[in-house]
C-alpha positions as CSV (number, residue, x, y, z in Angstrom):
1,M,154.2,114.1,146.9
2,A,153.2,110.6,145.7
3,S,155.5,109.1,143.1
4,E,153.5,106.0,142.3
5,L,152.3,105.5,138.8
6,R,148.6,106.1,138.5
7,S,146.1,105.0,135.8
8,Y,144.3,108.4,135.3
9,G,146.1,110.3,132.5
10,D,147.9,107.2,131.3
11,T,147.1,107.1,127.6
12,S,148.5,103.6,127.1
13,V,145.8,101.9,129.2
14,V,143.5,99.7,127.2
15,R,140.0,101.3,127.0
16,D,137.1,99.7,128.9
17,V,134.2,99.5,126.4
18,Q,131.0,97.5,126.9
19,S,130.6,95.1,124.1
20,E,126.8,95.7,123.9
21,I,125.7,98.6,121.7
22,E,122.4,100.2,122.6
23,L,120.2,101.3,119.6
24,L,118.8,104.7,120.4
25,S,116.0,104.4,117.8
26,P,113.5,101.5,118.4
27,V,111.5,100.0,115.6
28,E,107.9,101.3,115.2
29,N,105.9,98.7,113.3
30,M,102.3,98.6,114.6
31,V,100.7,99.0,111.2
32,L,103.4,97.1,109.2
33,N,103.2,94.0,111.4
34,G,99.8,94.4,112.9
35,S,97.7,94.7,109.7
36,R,96.3,92.0,107.6
37,K,98.2,91.1,104.5
38,S,97.0,91.4,100.9
39,V,98.5,90.9,97.4
40,A,99.1,93.7,94.9
41,R,99.4,92.6,91.3
42,N,100.4,95.9,89.8
43,T,102.0,99.2,90.9
44,I,98.5,100.8,90.8
45,H,96.5,98.8,93.3
46,S,92.8,98.9,93.8
47,W,90.2,97.5,96.1
48,Q,86.4,97.9,96.4
49,D,84.0,99.0,99.1
50,D,80.3,98.3,99.0
51,T,77.3,99.1,101.2
52,L,73.8,97.8,101.9
53,D,70.8,100.0,101.1
54,T,69.6,102.3,103.8
55,A,67.7,100.5,106.4
56,G,64.0,101.2,106.6
57,S,60.7,99.4,106.8
58,A,60.1,96.7,104.2
59,A,56.5,96.0,105.0
60,A,54.3,94.9,102.0
61,T,50.7,93.9,101.4
62,E,49.8,90.2,101.4
63,Y,49.8,90.3,97.6
64,K,52.7,92.3,96.2
65,A,53.6,92.7,92.5
66,F,57.3,92.3,91.9
67,T,59.2,95.6,91.9
68,P,63.0,95.5,91.9
69,D,64.9,97.5,94.5
70,T,67.5,100.0,93.4
71,L,70.9,98.3,93.5
72,S,74.3,99.8,94.1
73,V,77.7,98.9,92.7
74,P,81.0,98.9,94.7
75,T,83.2,102.0,95.0
76,L,86.7,101.5,93.5
77,R,89.5,102.8,95.6
78,T,93.1,103.1,94.5
79,N,96.6,103.5,96.0
80,L,100.1,103.3,94.6
81,V,102.6,100.6,95.4
82,Q,105.7,102.3,96.9
83,H,109.3,101.1,96.6
84,V,110.8,101.2,100.1
85,Y,114.6,101.1,99.8
86,K,117.6,101.0,102.1
87,A,121.2,100.3,101.3
88,A,124.4,99.4,103.1
89,S,128.0,99.5,102.1
90,L,131.1,98.7,104.0
91,T,134.7,98.8,102.9
92,E,136.6,95.5,102.8
93,V,138.8,96.7,105.6
94,Q,135.8,97.6,107.8
95,T,134.6,94.0,107.5
96,M,138.1,92.7,108.5
97,V,139.0,94.7,111.5
98,T,138.0,93.8,115.0
99,H,135.3,95.9,116.7
100,E,134.6,96.5,120.4
101,S,131.3,94.7,120.1
102,G,132.9,91.5,119.0
103,E,130.2,91.2,116.4
104,N,130.5,90.7,112.7
105,E,130.2,94.4,111.6
106,W,128.7,93.5,108.2
107,A,125.9,91.5,109.9
108,R,125.3,94.2,112.5
109,Q,125.1,97.0,110.0
110,V,122.7,95.0,107.7
111,A,120.5,94.2,110.7
112,K,120.3,97.9,111.5
113,K,119.3,98.7,108.0
114,M,116.6,96.1,108.1
115,K,115.1,97.8,111.2
116,S,115.5,101.2,109.5
117,W,113.6,99.7,106.5
118,A,110.7,98.7,108.8
119,N,110.6,102.2,110.3
120,A,110.5,103.8,106.9
121,A,107.7,101.5,105.7
122,E,105.7,102.3,108.9
123,Y,106.3,106.0,108.4
124,D,104.7,106.1,105.0
125,L,102.0,103.6,105.8
126,V,100.8,106.1,108.4
127,R,101.9,109.5,106.9
128,G,102.4,108.9,103.2
129,S,100.9,111.4,100.7
130,L,100.2,110.3,97.2
131,I,102.7,111.2,94.5
132,S,102.0,109.7,91.1
133,G,105.5,108.9,90.0
134,A,105.0,110.6,86.6
135,S,107.8,112.5,84.9
136,G,110.5,110.7,86.9
137,T,109.3,111.8,90.4
138,V,109.5,109.3,93.2
139,P,106.1,107.6,93.6
140,R,104.5,107.5,97.1
141,M,101.5,105.9,98.5
142,N,98.7,107.4,100.5
143,G,99.1,106.4,104.2
144,L,96.3,105.9,106.7
145,I,95.9,109.6,107.4
146,Q,95.3,110.5,103.8
147,L,93.1,107.5,103.2
148,T,90.8,108.5,106.0
149,S,88.7,111.1,104.2
150,T,85.1,110.8,105.4
151,N,85.7,111.6,109.1
152,S,88.7,113.9,108.7
153,T,88.4,117.2,110.6
154,S,90.7,120.1,111.4
155,Q,89.9,122.0,114.6
156,T,90.7,125.6,115.1
157,S,94.4,125.8,115.9
158,G,94.9,125.7,119.7
159,T,91.8,123.8,120.6
160,V,92.3,122.0,123.9
161,F,91.8,118.2,123.4
162,S,89.3,116.8,125.9
163,E,87.3,113.7,126.7
164,S,84.1,115.2,125.2
165,I,86.0,115.8,121.9
166,L,87.1,112.2,121.8
167,V,83.6,110.9,122.4
168,G,82.4,113.2,119.7
169,L,84.9,111.8,117.2
170,L,83.8,108.2,118.1
171,Q,80.2,109.2,117.7
172,L,80.9,110.8,114.3
173,T,82.5,107.6,113.1
174,W,79.8,105.4,114.5
175,E,77.1,107.4,112.7
176,A,79.1,107.6,109.4
177,S,80.1,103.9,109.3
178,N,76.7,102.3,110.0
179,G,77.6,101.4,113.5
180,E,81.4,100.6,113.5
181,I,84.1,102.5,115.3
182,P,87.9,102.3,115.4
183,T,89.6,99.4,117.3
184,D,92.6,101.6,118.0
185,L,93.6,105.2,118.6
186,L,97.1,106.3,117.5
187,V,98.4,109.4,119.3
188,G,101.7,111.1,120.1
189,S,103.1,111.8,123.5
190,I,101.0,115.0,124.1
191,L,97.5,113.5,123.5
192,K,98.5,110.2,125.1
193,A,99.2,112.1,128.3
194,K,95.9,114.0,127.8
195,I,93.9,110.8,127.4
196,S,95.6,109.2,130.5
197,A,94.4,112.2,132.5
198,F,90.8,111.6,131.7
199,T,88.8,111.1,134.8
200,A,86.4,108.6,133.3
201,G,86.3,105.9,130.6
202,I,90.0,104.9,131.0
203,T,91.0,101.4,131.9
204,K,94.7,100.3,132.3
205,N,95.6,96.6,132.3
206,I,99.2,95.4,132.8
207,D,100.3,92.5,130.7
208,A,101.3,89.8,133.2
209,G,103.8,88.4,130.7
210,A,105.7,91.7,130.4
211,K,108.9,92.5,132.3
212,M,108.8,94.1,135.7
213,A,108.4,97.6,134.2
214,G,105.0,96.4,132.9
215,K,103.4,96.7,129.5
216,V,100.4,98.9,130.1
217,V,97.4,98.3,127.7
218,Q,95.2,101.3,127.9
219,V,91.6,101.2,126.8
220,F,89.1,104.1,126.5
221,E,85.5,103.1,126.9
222,S,82.5,105.3,125.7
223,D,78.9,104.9,124.8
224,F,80.0,103.9,121.4
225,G,82.4,101.1,122.4
226,A,85.9,100.5,123.7
227,V,89.1,101.4,121.8
228,N,92.8,100.7,122.5
229,V,95.0,103.7,123.0
230,N,98.4,103.4,121.3
231,L,101.4,105.7,121.6
232,H,102.9,105.9,118.1
233,R,106.0,107.9,117.2
234,Y,104.9,108.9,113.6
235,I,101.5,110.3,114.3
236,Q,103.0,113.4,115.9
237,V,106.4,114.6,114.7
238,S,108.3,117.8,115.4
239,T,107.2,119.5,112.1
240,D,103.5,119.1,112.9
241,A,102.1,122.5,113.9
242,T,99.3,121.0,116.1
243,A,98.6,117.8,118.0
244,R,96.7,115.1,116.1
245,I,94.9,111.8,116.6
246,L,94.1,108.9,114.2
247,G,91.4,106.4,114.9
248,V,91.8,103.1,112.9
249,N,89.8,99.9,112.7
250,M,92.7,97.5,112.3
251,E,90.4,94.8,110.9
252,K,89.9,97.1,107.9
253,V,93.6,97.8,107.3
254,Y,95.7,95.7,104.9
255,V,99.3,96.0,103.8
256,A,99.3,94.9,100.2
257,Q,102.7,93.5,99.1
258,L,103.6,93.3,95.4
259,N,103.1,89.7,94.3
260,G,102.7,88.9,98.0
261,E,106.4,89.2,98.6
262,G,107.9,90.9,101.7
263,A,111.1,92.9,101.9
264,K,114.3,91.1,101.0
265,M,118.0,91.8,101.0
266,T,120.1,91.5,97.9
267,E,123.8,91.5,98.2
268,Q,125.4,93.3,95.3
269,G,128.4,92.3,93.3
270,V,131.8,93.6,94.5
271,R,132.1,97.3,93.8
272,S,135.8,98.2,94.1
273,T,136.8,97.4,97.6
274,S,133.4,97.4,99.3
275,R,130.7,95.0,100.3
276,D,127.3,96.3,99.3
277,A,123.6,95.2,99.8
278,V,120.2,96.7,99.2
279,I,117.0,96.0,101.1
280,N,113.9,96.3,98.8
281,G,110.2,96.0,99.4
282,Y,107.2,97.0,97.4
283,L,104.0,97.7,99.3
284,T,100.9,99.9,99.7
285,C,98.2,100.5,102.2
286,E,94.5,99.4,101.8
287,H,92.1,101.1,104.1
288,R,88.9,99.2,103.5
289,N,85.7,101.0,104.6
290,E,87.7,104.1,105.7
291,K,84.5,105.4,107.3
292,T,85.3,103.2,110.3
293,G,88.2,105.5,111.2
294,F,88.8,109.2,111.8
295,F,91.6,111.7,111.8
296,A,91.6,115.1,113.5
297,D,94.3,117.8,114.1
298,G,94.4,121.4,115.3
299,Y,94.8,120.6,119.0
300,L,97.1,122.5,121.3
301,K,100.5,121.0,121.7
302,A,100.6,121.2,125.5
303,I,99.8,118.8,128.2
């Protein structure tokens, strides 16, 4: 029987731990970073939509007495500015001890919270549902799903999503918006796989500047124009009973920041023996001419 001293089972051996730490939750920020920026001046924020009169013949006789046309006024739309808040607190000892990563743990934890802040803001920019904030309740903005009202449909639960359904949604939007359609589709994993399996209308381009794995840009083309197909983690979450799809014209989406200021970190005064900071941001979502987008749910959650 061997008598040599072996490493397995020796509890005094120094652990071998990689210094890099892999974040399991990536940042989702298509709407937060990809939208145009606007300025909110109050916690109740409004913008205006207006339309031209309905097109038709404007023929007149050679001599025509002046008769004024019927004029329209803009429609006022409103959303609430939401306070998006994340906080970090480390004990003094935690900031002093050495960690396997070799990083400053305070800086690492704050950086994580900043990414979490971006995820939280994106979540409500997409899925938020208005809460007034009266009587001490936490105010929330309407996200893109709730702001898309004209072309919002719920299919009979269990409807199988198909190419003809998508074309129908684009046609509905084109007709309701006087000829404009979404620039982007936001879908979860189920409908993304469904769209990828369409036999016609799908174009895939690989970004040459991406890494070897390839960044695939997927475009769906129909008689009503071409739209980008985006996989988005917050369109479809586990609590949604059916699959859903959101069509958005990103040229009409604005993130309005209170006084034009983005999120900022404020380090708090020393509280006992800890180091504390909060990350604050105040923003809301503007969906100008929401008729250029659509939302639909009720689809079967199966590929």
